[in-house]
C-alpha positions in Angstrom: 0.3 0.0 0.1 0.9 3.8 -0.6 0.3 6.6 1.6 -0.7 9.8 -0.7 -1.7 11.8 2.5 1.0 14.1 4.0 -1.0 14.0 7.0 -0.7 10.5 7.6 2.9 10.7 8.1 4.7 11.4 11.5 7.9 12.1 12.1 10.3 12.8 15.2 13.4 14.6 14.8 16.0 14.2 17.9 19.1 16.1 18.1 21.4 16.4 21.1 25.5 16.2 20.9 26.3 18.7 23.3 26.0 16.8 26.8 28.4 14.1 25.8 30.6 15.7 22.9 34.4 16.3 23.9 34.4 19.7 25.4 36.9 21.1 22.9 34.4 20.4 20.1 31.6 22.3 22.0 30.6 24.8 19.7 31.3 22.7 16.8 28.8 20.3 18.3 26.5 23.3 19.5 26.1 24.2 15.7 26.0 20.4 14.4 22.8 20.3 16.9 20.6 23.1 15.6 21.6 22.0 12.1 20.5 18.3 13.2 17.2 19.4 13.8 16.7 22.2 11.4 17.4 20.1 7.9 15.5 17.4 8.2 12.5 19.9 9.9 13.0 21.9 6.5 13.5 19.2 4.0 10.7 17.0 5.0 8.4 19.0 7.1 5.6 19.5 4.5 6.1 16.0 3.6 4.6 14.6 7.3 1.1 15.9 8.9 3.0 15.6 12.3 6.4 16.5 13.4 8.0 16.6 16.5 11.6 17.7 17.5 13.7 17.1 20.6 16.7 19.0 21.2 18.9 20.1 23.9 17.7 19.4 27.4 14.6 18.0 26.1 16.4 15.4 24.1 16.2 12.7 27.0 15.1 8.5 27.0 12.1 9.6 28.6 10.7 11.9 26.6 11.8 10.4 22.9 9.7 7.3 23.7 6.6 9.1 25.3 6.9 11.1 22.1 6.7 8.1 20.1 3.9 7.1 21.9 2.2 10.4 21.7 2.7 10.5 17.7 2.4 6.8 17.0 -1.3 6.9 19.0 -2.7 9.5 16.8 -5.6 8.0 14.9 -4.5 10.0 11.6 -1.0 9.0 11.7 -0.3 5.8 9.7 3.3 5.2 10.1 6.3 7.2 12.0 10.1 7.8 10.9 12.5 9.2 12.9 15.7 11.2 12.7 18.5 10.4 15.4 20.9 12.6 15.5 22.9 11.8 18.7 26.5 10.3 20.1 27.0 7.0 20.0 28.9 3.7 21.0 28.8 0.2 20.5 25.5 -0.7 21.5 25.0 2.4 23.1 23.5 6.1 22.8 24.1 9.1 24.7 20.9 11.0 25.4 20.8 14.3 27.4 19.9 12.5 30.5 22.6 10.1 30.0 23.7 7.1 28.0 21.7 3.9 27.2 22.0 0.5 25.6 20.3 0.2 22.8 19.0 -3.0 23.7 17.4 -1.1 26.6 16.4 1.3 24.6 14.6 -1.4 22.6 12.5 -3.1 25.1 11.2 0.4 25.9 10.1 0.9 22.4 8.9 -2.4 22.0 6.4 -1.8 25.2 4.5 0.5 23.5 3.0 -2.1 21.2 3.3 0.7 18.2 5.2 -1.6 15.5 2.5 -1.0 13.0 3.3 2.5 12.7 6.8 2.4 13.2 8.6 2.4 10.0 12.4 4.3 9.0 14.7 5.2 11.7 17.6 6.8 10.2 20.8 7.7 12.5 24.1 10.0 12.5 25.3 8.1 15.6 28.8 7.1 15.8 28.2 3.0 15.9 24.8 3.3 14.4 24.9 0.1 12.8 25.1 -1.7 15.9 22.1 -0.1 17.0 20.0 -0.9 13.9 18.9 -4.1 14.8 17.7 -3.5 18.3 15.6 -0.7 16.4 14.4 -3.3 14.1 13.4 -5.6 16.7 11.8 -2.8 18.8 9.0 -2.5 15.7 11.0 0.2 13.1 10.8 -1.8 9.6 14.2 -0.3 8.9 17.0 1.1 10.1 21.0 2.5 9.2 23.7 3.6 10.9 27.5 3.6 10.8 29.8 0.7 11.2 32.4 2.7 13.6 32.6 6.4 14.1 30.9 8.7 11.8 32.0 11.6 10.1 30.6 12.2 6.5 27.1 13.8 8.0 28.0 17.0 6.1 27.7 15.4 2.8 25.7 12.3 3.5 22.9 13.6 6.1 21.5 16.5 3.1 21.4 13.8 0.4 19.8 11.4 2.4 16.9 13.6 3.4 16.6 15.5 -0.5 16.1 11.6 -1.9 14.3 10.3 0.8 11.9 13.2 0.5 11.8 12.4 -3.3 10.3 8.8 -2.8 13.3 6.3 -3.2 13.7 3.4 -1.8 15.9 3.8 2.0 19.0 1.8 0.9 18.9 3.2 -2.2 19.4 7.0 -0.2 22.1 5.7 2.1 23.5 3.9 -0.4 23.8 7.0 -2.9 24.2 9.4 0.0 27.4 8.1 1.9 29.4 8.0 -1.3 32.5 5.9 -0.3 34.9 8.7 -2.1 33.5 11.8 -0.5 33.7 9.9 3.0 37.5 9.8 2.8 38.6 12.8 3.5 35.7 13.1 6.5 37.1 9.7 7.7 40.9 11.2 7.7 40.1 14.3 8.9 38.6 12.5 12.0 41.4 10.2 12.5 44.0 13.1 12.9 41.2 15.1 14.9 40.2 12.0 17.5 43.9 9.8 17.4 44.5 7.1 18.6 42.3 4.4 19.9 39.5 5.6 17.7 38.0 3.5 14.8 36.8 5.7 12.4 34.2 4.1 9.7 30.8 6.1 8.0 30.2 3.0 5.8 26.1 2.4 6.5 24.7 -1.0 6.8 21.0 -0.7 6.5 19.0 -3.4 8.7 15.6 -4.5 7.8 13.0 -3.8 4.6 15.5 -1.3 2.7 13.0 -1.2 0.0 10.8 1.4 2.0 10.1 4.7 0.7 8.0 7.8 2.7 5.2 6.7 0.7 5.0 2.9 1.7 2.4 1.7 4.6 
């Protein structure tokens, strides 16, 4: 089936990078956090009947789960997508109120019983691929994430959003947007900035049904 009525779609955007970010990069993270909320809202907002944005101090695990509950409970909404712009580690995400294992977050989301309305989750978090299976298990149709430290968002994020808005398949949005050649300079720069002990790999993995589009229900 295909959704042709924008009002039947819900979008949740969560962007919080300052709290768990390295202090020396605070101003950079502040700018990225602001853009991480504004860019998807400006690119996709007109295609969704309901948009909820959580940023800064509001980007907590409790608010995230309660917002998913609110939007998926709306009688007019058939599908809910998520743009997740947080710091991450292996099997762990960092919200404004601290870190949480994604297996724990999986269980909290699954308890909503909203799997029929949870659809696509796009993540810019480091080690997002280690989180994606938990999001699919929680009820999302598809999810994506980086293999290790994610450094290529400046080129990937806007391309993904534009392609998703245009109706391309989730997997094609990811595969085209990540642009391996274009990512190399960002990954190299991140390795230099972060130093030894950090594995940088912006390559993305798609979990779940990558054939999903913005019109799929």
